[in-house]
Structures are given as C-alpha cells and as structure tokens.
C-alpha positions as CSV (number, residue, x, y, z in Angstrom):
1,M,0.0,0.0,0.0
2,P,1.4,3.4,-0.8
3,D,2.0,5.8,2.0
4,R,-0.8,8.3,1.6
5,S,0.6,10.5,4.3
6,A,3.6,11.4,2.2
7,P,3.4,14.7,0.5
8,T,2.4,14.7,-3.2
9,R,5.2,15.8,-5.4
10,V,4.4,18.8,-7.5
11,H,5.8,18.7,-11.0
12,E,6.4,22.0,-12.5
13,R,7.6,23.2,-15.9
14,P,10.8,25.2,-15.5
15,V,10.2,29.0,-15.6
16,P,12.0,30.7,-18.5
17,F,13.8,33.1,-16.1
18,D,15.4,30.3,-14.0
19,R,18.1,29.1,-16.4
20,P,19.2,29.6,-19.9
21,A,18.0,27.4,-22.7
22,R,20.0,24.3,-23.5
23,R,22.8,25.2,-25.9
24,R,22.4,24.0,-29.4
25,P,25.0,23.9,-32.2
26,P,25.1,27.2,-34.2
27,G,22.8,27.0,-37.1
28,D,20.5,24.4,-35.5
29,R,17.0,25.9,-35.8
30,R,15.3,23.4,-33.6
31,G,13.6,25.2,-30.7
32,S,13.5,28.6,-32.5
33,R,9.8,28.5,-32.2
34,G,9.8,26.4,-29.0
35,G,11.0,29.4,-27.0
36,G,8.0,31.3,-28.3
37,L,7.3,35.0,-28.1
38,F,8.3,35.1,-24.4
39,R,11.9,34.1,-25.0
40,A,12.1,36.5,-28.0
41,V,10.8,39.4,-25.9
42,W,13.1,38.4,-23.1
43,R,16.1,38.4,-25.5
44,W,15.2,42.0,-26.7
45,H,14.9,43.1,-23.1
46,F,18.2,41.4,-22.2
47,F,20.3,43.0,-25.0
48,A,18.5,46.4,-24.7
49,S,19.6,46.5,-21.1
50,F,23.3,46.3,-22.1
51,L,22.9,49.5,-24.1
52,V,20.4,51.2,-21.8
53,A,21.4,50.4,-18.2
54,P,24.6,52.4,-18.0
55,L,23.2,55.5,-19.7
56,L,19.8,55.2,-17.8
57,L,21.8,55.0,-14.6
58,V,23.5,58.3,-15.5
59,L,20.2,59.9,-16.4
60,A,18.4,58.7,-13.2
61,S,21.3,59.7,-10.9
62,T,21.7,63.2,-12.4
63,G,18.0,63.7,-12.5
64,L,17.8,62.9,-8.8
65,I,20.5,65.5,-8.1
66,Y,18.7,68.0,-10.2
67,L,15.4,67.5,-8.3
68,F,17.1,68.2,-5.0
69,R,19.3,71.1,-6.3
70,F,17.6,73.7,-4.2
71,E,18.3,71.7,-1.1
72,L,21.8,70.5,-2.0
73,E,23.5,73.6,-3.3
74,P,22.8,75.9,-0.3
75,L,24.3,73.2,1.9
76,L,27.4,72.9,-0.3
77,H,27.9,76.7,-0.7
78,Q,26.5,78.3,2.4
79,D,29.0,81.1,2.3
80,L,27.7,82.2,-1.1
81,M,24.0,81.3,-1.1
82,T,22.8,82.2,2.4
83,A,22.0,85.7,3.7
84,E,20.2,86.7,6.8
85,P,18.5,90.1,7.6
86,T,20.1,92.1,10.4
87,A,18.8,94.5,13.0
88,T,20.2,97.4,11.0
89,Q,19.1,96.0,7.6
90,P,15.9,94.0,8.2
91,A,14.7,94.3,4.5
92,A,16.2,93.6,1.1
93,Q,17.7,96.6,-0.6
94,P,16.7,97.7,-4.1
95,Y,18.1,95.7,-7.0
96,S,19.7,98.8,-8.5
97,A,21.9,99.1,-5.4
98,Q,22.8,95.4,-5.6
99,L,23.6,95.7,-9.3
100,A,25.9,98.7,-8.6
101,A,27.8,96.6,-6.0
102,V,28.3,93.8,-8.6
103,R,29.6,96.3,-11.2
104,A,31.9,97.9,-8.7
105,A,33.3,94.4,-7.7
106,Y,33.7,93.3,-11.3
107,P,34.2,96.4,-13.4
108,E,35.6,94.4,-16.4
109,A,32.5,92.1,-16.6
110,T,29.1,92.6,-18.2
111,V,26.1,92.0,-16.0
112,V,23.5,90.3,-18.1
113,S,20.9,89.1,-15.7
114,L,19.8,88.7,-12.1
115,A,17.7,86.0,-10.4
116,E,15.7,86.9,-7.3
117,P,16.1,84.9,-4.1
118,R,13.8,81.9,-4.2
119,E,13.0,82.3,-0.5
120,E,14.0,84.4,2.5
121,G,17.5,83.9,3.7
122,R,19.0,83.4,0.2
123,S,21.3,85.5,-1.9
124,S,20.5,87.3,-5.1
125,V,22.3,85.8,-8.1
126,F,23.7,88.0,-10.8
127,S,25.1,86.4,-14.0
128,V,28.1,88.1,-15.5
129,T,30.2,87.6,-18.6
130,F,33.9,88.4,-18.8
131,P,35.7,89.7,-21.9
132,D,37.2,86.2,-22.6
133,G,33.6,84.8,-22.7
134,E,33.7,83.1,-19.3
135,G,30.4,83.2,-17.4
136,R,30.1,83.3,-13.6
137,D,27.3,83.6,-11.1
138,V,27.9,86.4,-8.5
139,F,26.1,86.2,-5.2
140,V,25.0,89.3,-3.3
141,D,23.6,89.6,0.2
142,P,20.4,91.5,-0.5
143,Y,20.3,93.0,3.0
144,A,23.8,94.3,3.4
145,V,24.3,94.8,-0.3
146,E,27.6,93.0,-0.1
147,V,29.1,90.8,-2.8
148,L,29.7,87.4,-1.2
149,G,31.7,85.9,-4.1
150,S,31.3,84.2,-7.4
151,M,31.6,80.7,-9.0
152,D,31.4,79.0,-12.4
153,P,27.9,77.5,-12.5
154,D,29.2,74.5,-14.5
155,T,31.5,73.4,-11.6
156,T,28.7,73.0,-9.1
157,L,27.2,69.6,-8.3
158,S,23.9,70.4,-10.0
159,G,25.6,72.2,-12.9
160,T,27.7,69.0,-13.6
161,A,24.5,66.9,-13.3
162,V,22.7,69.1,-15.8
163,R,25.5,68.9,-18.3
164,L,25.7,65.1,-17.9
165,H,21.9,64.8,-18.2
166,A,21.8,66.9,-21.3
167,D,24.6,65.4,-23.4
168,L,27.1,63.6,-21.2
169,M,29.2,66.7,-21.6
170,S,30.1,65.5,-25.1
171,G,28.1,67.8,-27.3
172,R,26.3,66.4,-30.3
173,L,27.7,62.9,-29.9
174,G,26.5,62.6,-26.2
175,D,23.1,64.0,-27.2
176,M,22.8,61.2,-29.9
177,L,23.8,58.5,-27.5
178,L,21.3,59.6,-24.9
179,E,18.5,59.8,-27.5
180,L,19.4,56.3,-28.7
181,A,19.3,55.1,-25.1
182,A,16.0,56.8,-24.5
183,C,14.5,55.1,-27.5
184,W,15.7,51.6,-26.4
185,A,14.7,52.3,-22.8
186,I,11.1,52.8,-24.1
187,V,11.4,49.4,-25.8
188,M,12.9,47.9,-22.6
189,A,10.1,49.2,-20.5
190,I,7.4,47.8,-22.8
191,T,9.1,44.4,-23.0
192,G,9.5,44.5,-19.2
193,Y,5.8,44.8,-18.8
194,Y,5.2,42.0,-21.2
195,L,7.6,39.7,-19.3
196,Y,6.1,40.6,-15.9
197,L,2.5,40.0,-17.0
198,R,3.3,36.9,-19.1
199,G,5.2,35.3,-16.2
200,R,2.6,35.8,-13.6
201,R,1.2,32.3,-14.1
202,A,4.6,30.7,-13.4
203,R,5.0,32.8,-10.3
204,R,1.6,31.7,-9.0
205,R,2.5,28.1,-9.5
206,L,5.7,28.4,-7.6
207,A,3.9,30.3,-4.8
208,R,1.4,27.6,-4.5
209,A,4.1,25.0,-4.4
210,G,6.1,27.0,-1.8
211,R,9.0,27.3,-4.1
212,T,9.0,31.1,-4.7
213,G,12.6,31.5,-3.5
214,A,13.9,28.1,-4.3
215,R,16.1,29.0,-7.2
216,P,19.1,31.3,-7.1
217,G,18.1,35.0,-7.5
218,A,14.4,34.3,-7.5
219,R,13.6,36.8,-4.8
220,L,15.7,39.5,-6.5
221,R,14.0,38.7,-9.8
222,V,10.6,39.2,-8.2
223,R,11.6,42.5,-6.6
224,H,13.1,43.6,-9.9
225,G,9.8,42.8,-11.7
226,V,7.6,44.4,-9.0
227,V,9.6,47.6,-8.9
228,G,9.5,47.8,-12.7
229,A,5.8,47.1,-12.9
230,I,5.0,49.8,-10.3
231,T,7.2,52.6,-11.7
232,G,7.5,51.6,-15.4
233,G,4.7,53.9,-16.4
234,G,6.5,56.8,-14.7
235,L,9.7,55.9,-16.5
236,L,7.9,55.8,-19.9
237,F,6.4,59.3,-19.2
238,L,9.8,60.7,-18.3
239,L,11.4,59.2,-21.4
240,V,8.7,60.5,-23.7
241,S,8.5,64.0,-22.1
242,G,12.3,64.3,-22.3
243,L,12.4,63.6,-26.1
244,P,11.6,67.3,-27.0
245,W,15.1,68.1,-25.6
246,T,16.9,65.8,-28.0
247,G,18.8,67.1,-31.0
248,F,17.3,64.8,-33.6
249,W,13.8,63.8,-32.5
250,G,13.0,67.2,-31.1
251,A,14.2,69.0,-34.2
252,Q,12.2,66.7,-36.5
253,V,9.0,67.2,-34.5
254,Q,9.5,70.9,-34.4
255,E,10.0,71.0,-38.2
256,F,6.9,68.8,-38.7
257,A,4.9,71.1,-36.3
258,T,6.1,74.3,-38.0
259,S,5.0,73.0,-41.4
260,R,1.5,72.7,-40.0
261,G,1.3,76.1,-38.3
262,S,2.2,75.0,-34.8
263,S,5.4,74.9,-32.7
264,M,6.9,73.4,-29.5
265,W,7.9,76.9,-28.6
266,S,5.9,80.2,-28.3
267,T,6.3,83.3,-30.4
268,D,6.0,86.6,-28.8
269,P,3.3,88.4,-30.7
270,G,4.7,91.8,-29.7
271,A,8.3,91.3,-30.7
272,V,9.7,93.4,-33.5
273,S,13.4,92.5,-33.4
274,D,15.4,90.2,-35.5
275,P,14.1,86.6,-34.9
276,A,17.6,85.5,-34.4
277,S,17.6,87.3,-31.1
278,T,15.8,85.0,-28.7
279,L,15.1,85.0,-25.0
280,D,17.4,82.1,-24.5
281,E,20.3,83.9,-26.3
282,S,19.8,87.0,-24.3
283,L,20.8,85.1,-21.1
284,P,24.1,83.5,-20.2
285,H,24.7,79.8,-19.5
286,S,23.8,79.9,-15.8
287,H,22.0,77.2,-13.9
288,A,20.5,79.8,-11.6
289,V,18.6,81.3,-14.5
290,E,15.2,79.7,-15.1
291,I,13.6,80.2,-18.5
292,P,10.2,78.5,-19.4
293,W,10.8,75.8,-22.0
294,A,8.2,77.2,-24.4
295,Q,9.7,80.7,-24.3
296,Q,13.3,79.9,-25.0
297,K,13.0,80.5,-28.7
298,S,10.8,83.5,-28.5
299,E,11.9,86.8,-30.0
300,V,13.0,89.7,-27.8
301,P,11.7,93.1,-28.8
302,Q,13.6,96.3,-28.9
303,S,13.4,99.6,-27.0
304,E,13.1,102.7,-29.2
305,P,14.8,105.8,-27.8
306,P,13.0,109.1,-28.4
307,G,14.0,110.5,-31.7
308,D,14.7,114.0,-30.5
309,H,16.5,113.1,-27.2
310,T,19.9,114.3,-26.0
311,A,22.2,112.5,-23.6
312,G,20.9,114.4,-20.6
313,D,17.1,114.4,-21.0
314,V,16.3,110.8,-21.7
315,N,14.3,109.0,-18.9
316,V,16.2,105.8,-18.5
317,A,14.4,103.1,-16.5
318,S,16.2,100.9,-14.0
319,V,15.9,97.3,-13.0
320,D,13.7,98.4,-10.1
321,T,11.4,100.0,-12.6
322,A,11.2,96.7,-14.5
323,V,10.4,94.8,-11.3
324,A,7.7,97.2,-10.4
325,V,6.1,96.9,-13.9
326,A,6.2,93.1,-13.7
327,E,4.6,93.2,-10.3
328,R,1.9,95.5,-11.6
329,E,1.3,93.1,-14.6
330,G,0.8,90.2,-12.1
331,L,3.8,88.0,-12.9
332,R,4.6,85.2,-10.5
333,R,7.7,85.6,-8.3
334,P,10.6,85.0,-8.1
335,Y,11.6,86.8,-11.2
336,T,14.6,86.4,-13.5
337,I,15.5,89.7,-15.2
338,A,17.6,89.9,-18.4
339,L,19.2,93.3,-18.5
340,P,19.5,95.4,-21.7
341,G,22.5,94.4,-23.7
342,S,22.6,97.4,-26.0
343,E,21.0,100.9,-26.4
344,G,18.0,99.2,-28.0
345,G,17.7,96.5,-25.5
346,V,14.8,95.9,-23.0
347,F,14.4,94.5,-19.5
348,S,12.9,91.0,-20.0
349,V,11.3,90.0,-16.7
350,I,10.5,86.3,-16.6
351,G,7.9,85.0,-14.2
352,Y,8.8,81.3,-14.3
353,A,5.9,80.1,-12.1
354,F,7.9,77.1,-11.1
355,D,5.0,75.0,-9.9
356,A,2.4,75.9,-12.6
357,P,3.5,76.2,-16.3
358,S,0.0,77.7,-17.0
359,D,1.1,80.8,-15.1
360,E,4.3,81.4,-17.1
361,R,4.5,84.9,-18.3
362,T,7.2,87.3,-19.5
363,V,7.0,91.1,-19.8
364,H,9.5,93.2,-21.8
365,V,10.0,96.7,-20.3
366,D,11.2,99.7,-22.3
367,R,14.6,100.8,-21.0
368,Y,13.8,104.5,-21.6
369,G,10.3,105.2,-20.6
370,G,9.6,102.1,-18.5
371,G,6.6,101.2,-20.5
372,V,5.5,97.7,-21.5
373,V,6.9,96.8,-24.9
374,S,5.1,93.4,-25.0
375,T,3.9,90.7,-22.6
376,Y,3.2,87.1,-23.4
377,G,2.8,83.8,-21.6
378,Y,1.1,80.4,-21.5
379,D,-2.1,81.7,-23.1
380,D,-0.2,82.8,-26.2
381,Y,1.5,79.4,-26.7
382,P,0.4,77.2,-29.6
383,A,-1.4,74.0,-28.5
384,L,1.6,71.8,-29.0
385,A,3.8,74.2,-26.9
386,K,1.2,74.0,-24.1
387,V,1.3,70.2,-24.1
388,V,5.1,70.2,-24.1
389,A,5.3,72.8,-21.4
390,Q,3.1,70.8,-19.1
391,G,5.1,67.6,-19.9
392,I,8.3,69.4,-19.1
393,G,6.9,70.6,-15.8
394,L,6.0,67.1,-14.8
395,H,9.3,65.8,-16.1
396,E,11.1,68.2,-13.8
397,G,8.9,67.3,-10.8
398,R,7.4,70.7,-10.3
399,S,3.9,71.0,-11.9
400,L,1.9,69.3,-9.2
401,G,3.8,70.4,-6.2
402,L,5.1,67.6,-3.9
403,W,3.2,64.9,-5.7
404,S,5.1,65.3,-8.9
405,F,8.4,66.0,-7.1
406,W,8.3,62.9,-5.0
407,G,6.9,60.9,-7.9
408,A,9.8,61.9,-10.1
409,A,12.2,61.1,-7.3
410,L,10.7,57.7,-6.8
411,V,10.9,56.9,-10.4
412,C,14.6,57.9,-10.5
413,A,15.3,55.8,-7.4
414,A,13.5,52.8,-9.0
415,V,15.4,53.2,-12.2
416,I,18.7,53.1,-10.3
417,F,17.5,50.0,-8.5
418,S,16.5,48.3,-11.7
419,C,19.8,49.2,-13.4
420,V,21.7,47.6,-10.6
421,T,19.6,44.5,-10.0
422,G,19.4,43.6,-13.7
423,P,23.1,43.0,-14.1
424,V,23.3,41.2,-10.7
425,M,20.5,38.8,-11.9
426,W,22.4,38.1,-15.1
427,W,25.7,37.5,-13.2
428,R,24.0,35.0,-10.8
429,R,22.3,32.9,-13.5
430,R,25.1,33.0,-16.1
431,P,26.4,29.5,-17.0
432,R,29.8,28.7,-15.5
433,G,32.5,27.6,-18.0
434,H,30.5,28.4,-21.1
435,G,31.7,30.8,-23.7
436,S,28.5,32.8,-24.1
437,V,26.7,35.8,-22.6
438,A,23.8,33.5,-21.4
439,A,21.3,35.4,-23.5
440,P,17.8,34.0,-23.9
441,R,17.3,32.2,-27.2
442,G,14.3,33.3,-29.3
443,R,13.3,35.1,-32.5
444,M,10.5,37.5,-32.9
445,P,7.8,35.8,-34.9
446,L,7.3,38.9,-37.1
447,R,6.3,36.8,-40.2
448,S,3.6,34.9,-38.4
449,S,2.4,37.8,-36.3
450,P,1.3,40.8,-38.5
451,W,0.2,42.8,-35.4
452,L,3.7,42.4,-33.9
453,L,5.3,43.5,-37.2
454,V,3.0,46.6,-37.4
455,G,3.9,47.5,-33.8
456,V,7.6,47.2,-34.4
457,V,7.5,49.2,-37.6
458,A,5.3,51.9,-36.0
459,L,7.7,52.2,-33.1
460,G,10.6,52.5,-35.5
461,V,8.9,55.3,-37.4
462,L,8.0,57.2,-34.2
463,L,11.5,56.7,-32.8
464,P,13.8,56.9,-35.8
465,F,16.9,56.2,-33.7
466,F,15.3,52.9,-32.6
467,G,14.3,52.0,-36.1
468,L,17.7,52.8,-37.6
469,S,19.6,51.0,-34.9
470,L,17.3,48.0,-35.2
471,L,18.0,47.7,-38.9
472,V,21.7,47.7,-38.1
473,V,21.3,45.1,-35.4
474,L,19.2,42.8,-37.7
475,A,21.8,43.2,-40.5
476,L,24.6,42.3,-38.2
477,D,22.7,39.3,-37.0
478,Q,22.0,38.0,-40.5
479,L,25.2,38.9,-42.2
480,V,27.8,38.4,-39.4
481,L,26.6,36.6,-36.3
482,R,24.9,33.7,-38.0
483,R,27.8,33.2,-40.4
484,V,30.5,33.0,-37.7
485,P,30.0,30.0,-35.4
486,A,32.1,31.5,-32.6
487,L,30.0,34.7,-32.6
488,A,26.7,32.7,-32.9
489,G,27.7,30.7,-29.8
490,W,28.8,33.7,-27.9
491,F,25.6,35.6,-28.5
492,D,23.4,32.5,-28.1
493,T,21.9,33.0,-31.5
494,A,18.7,30.9,-32.0
C-alpha cells in the first residue's frame, strides 16, 4: 500500500527566467519556435539593457541630483547662497543698489541678468560675462548689499549633473547617445511589462508549491519585476516627455509642427526684433537662471529711444522699474530679469511660475520710458507648446507640487534599483564555464504575427533612432553573427 501521508510531489515546468535554454550547435534551428514570443521578448529586453542600463543609470542619478538642487547647493555653498537680515538691515535693498555693487566688484565684466532669491535667507544671483567669454554667477547679500563671491555654474554639483543629463558633456555625440538610449529604454520598459504580466502564471504556480525563493536569484527577480511594474509607467512618461530636448527627435518634431502652423515653442506676438535674437540667447549659461521651456526660442523686442533726445534728458528706466512693472502686470515671483545688452535692449522680466506652467509669463519693459513693450505667456502658446510645457513641468517634478516632485524622485530611485539589480541577476544565472553571454534564445515571430510587425514598424517610425539601430542590429545578426560560429555561440543566436 502506498503511504498516503507522504506529500504529493508537484511537477512544475521550468520557468524561463530560471536558467538559460540548453545550448544547441550554431545554425541548429530546432527550438527557435519552441521558446516562443516570451523568449524572443526576453532576448530583446536582455540585450537592450546592455545599451540602456549604463546611460539610464546616469540619467536617473543626475535627474535625482537636479530634483534636489535647491536643497543640496545651499548646503554645499552656504557662504555664497545664504544671507540673513540684520537689525540694521531688516529688509532687502533695491536691486539697482545690488547691481551697482556687482559692477563695482567686477568692473571688467558685463552683468547680463539677475535672479531673485527663491526664499528668505537666500542670496540674489547676478550672472556676468567676462571679456574672454567666461560666465560666472555672482552672489549678493540683498540686505547688506555685499558681494559674497562668485563661481562658475558649470562646476557645481547640480551644474555638472545638468550637463551630464543633457549630453554627457560630449556635445552632439553625447546627445545622440542619450537619444538612442531613451528610444531603447522605451522598448525595454514595454518588453519588461510583457515579461512581468506573461510570467505571472509561473510565479503563482511556484507560490502555491512553496518554491518562490527556491532558485538562485528568485527573490531578487521578483523584486526587480515588481519595482519595474509599479514605476514603469512613470519611466515611460519621463522618457517621452524628455524627447523634445533631444537634438534629432526634437528638431524633427519641431520641423513637422512648424510646417503645419504649430510649434513646440511660443512666439512673442509683440516682438519686433530680428528673430535670431531670442530670449534664450539673451541670457548666459547659468543654472541659476530659469527660462520657461516654451519661451526659450521667442523673439526679444527692442526699445526705441525718443528721436529728439539728447544725452541728458532721456528718462532711462532701472531694474527696479522693470520689477515694479512686472509686479503690476501680475507676474509670479521670483523673477529672472535679463538686462538690456545694448541701447535698443529691453528689460525682460520672466515670471517662471515654477509649480504651474500655465502661469508662465514674460514682460518686456522699455529701458527708456519704463513702459511695457510686450507681454506674453502660456495663453499665447500654440497648442503643442502648451502640451510640451506641461510635460516638461511634470518631467522636472514641479507641476503638481510635492506629488510630482516625489513621484519623479521615486521613479529615479526605482530606475537606479533596476539598473543595478538587472546585471546582478544576469551575473548570478550566467552559466559557468560556457563561452557565451547567457542570452535567452528566441526570435521575434514577425512573419507569423502581423500585429507584432506593425507594432515594431510603427515604433521604428515614431522613434527613428530605434528604427535605424534595429535595422543595423538585424543586418549584423543575419550577415555576421549567423555566419561566424564563434559569434553565434557567444551571443546564443537561435
């Protein structure tokens, strides 16, 4: 009689994530369909991570630093960025007095802009340019009207993070690499969701059998999948909302939009100057200066001095006049003020409205009479520019207050976790003593799945860098990898 008290053995099919498929000789096509779509998607996810993970780790880390820049920089540079009112000077002094102090301290430099303190106890920041083209931020105690010092904004922690986040500090080449990584990161996120949802049945079987953590790396794999499933949507949003910054995709979308009467940027309806003179060009490269995304390419108007004036009877407005006009116009504080760069220049007062892109407004103030030359803001943006402005606000974690701030921070932390745990999972499950990268074996059934083919083609059209790089990868696979047995074995070609 069999012992009925003995536990019944549960027979399970091996889960695809647990171990790589059995090696077959190069060129042997058996099992190419056996792995199915799951293994093919897993293979794409696997190889995409090799390209994406290092760059995504850079983007997430620098993005996290950028999110906390207003907390980090004052801690790192307290001597420059902090200023407290005193008994003798309880209130901030006029900006014209602070500007005079900067010009006296740096007579050879040109002061091009100032940024108001974001909160009480902070310094005013004046951006200056020296004759050799060097730009620096000068910090002024607004109460004592004392120049506290200056520094190169590119050398700060957040300045370095911004430059790495933008183009890896490598110019056009870095921008293209980041755009390529962003495109493949979108693919990796989509395939990650498929793997997570498709593998839920196997996870349930193991859970019922009490074998969830039986295999090496099983718990780490579960955590990797859960974190990705929870934050993958946020990652996709950050990737898509960051594409307008890219040199190729952003330029192509702008060209497409312009040909249809729209734009990703606004156009100041009151500007009368040369369109080559934009708001972005009128300000120096300073990370203390905040310019709304949609207004960076907008034209800057000109001041017109009275035709019959003489040097002594022209009413020249000051920076304090410009601030008073902006306040009267209802701009949100703190302001960034671009100073006139020539006799025909204007004071451009930018109300960035940090937490609400819909409140962004800029007013240009005539440097002679102090009147409003033009004013424009979110309501003047084309529809596409409004969408992009809102997306950028969410991307930077500022549009919805603490909700978007901590949401963006959580996504950055989750991306860092995924970029670290992914390689660790691969290292743990790689075969010992085999000359391969332990990649999953599988081929996308594009010929037998028209819907899959349409999806891949559509993604390649919407993301040209993905489409072009995919064609290169497929060509290498067909013309090189499958023709060289050693490479076919190393890459586990199905």
